[in-house]
N, C-alpha and C positions, 0 to 999 in steps of 0.2 A: 431330461431331454437337453438341457443346457450343456451337460458333461459330454454328451454325444456330439453336439453340434460344434462346440468349442474345443475341439481336440486337435491332435497333429494331423496333417494332411493324410488322407488315405492314399494307398499305393495305386489303386486302380483310377484311371482318369475319369471313367464314366462315374464311378461311385463318388469321387471327390467333386465333380461337377454337381451331382445330385445334392451332396452335403452342402456345398455352398449355396445352391439355389434355395434349399430349405432354410438355411441360415438367414439368407437375405430376407425371405418372407417373414421369418421370425423377428428379425430386427425391425422390419416394417410394420409389425403387429397385424400381420395377415394370416399367420399360420393357423390360428385357432379362431378366426372371425366367425365362422359358421356357428360357434358355440354361443357368441354373444348376440348375433343377429339372426333371428329365426327365419328371416326371409331368404337366407342363403342356404341353399342345400349343401350337405357334406360331401356329396359326390356329384359327377356329371351325368349320372345314369340317365336322367330325362333328356339331355341333349343327345347321348348316344342312342336312346331309343327313338327319338324323332328322326334321326338320320337313317335308321335301320330300313325304313320303307324306301328311301332313295337308293340305298344299296342293292336292296333286293330286286328293285325294278331294273336297275342297271344290269344285274346278273341274269335275270330272266328274259328280259326283252332286248338286251344289249343297249338298251336306252335309246339314245339318238345315234345316228350314223354319222353326225358331223359335230363340230365344236359349237356352232351357234345353236343348234337344237339342244345340246346338252346344257349350255348355259341358260337357254330359255327355261328348260325343265327345272334346273336348280333355283332359279329366281322366282318362278311360280310357286314351287314347293316351299321355299323359304318364306314367302309372303303369307302362304296359306297357314302354315304352322305358327308364324308369329301372330297372325290375327286370332287363330284359336287360342293360343296362350294368353292373349289379351282379352279374351271373351267377345271378340268381334266376329261378325259374319264374314267368312272368307271371301265368299262370292261378292258381297257388297264392297269390300276392300279392293278386290281385284277390278272391279267395275269403276270404282272412283280413281284408281291409278291410271285407267286408260283414257279417262276424260281430261 
């Protein structure tokens, strides 16, 4: 891995930017952190799956017809999903936020 990261610059700007980004994370000891800390997942699949319902709602119902409605939906959805991940009752959390 070190030989691949510490090589001559790549010709493609996009590939070089990626190489430098990976190299920076390696230098900061972040590249393989998920192997050391079992609480860190190796992928962001959980985050992508939690966003899937929002995307599907937007596609099916065209979500909200204005910016304020869309922002309100995103805030409520984010709060509910965060509460679920923390093992809290989403309704109780929403009620406590409105008080």
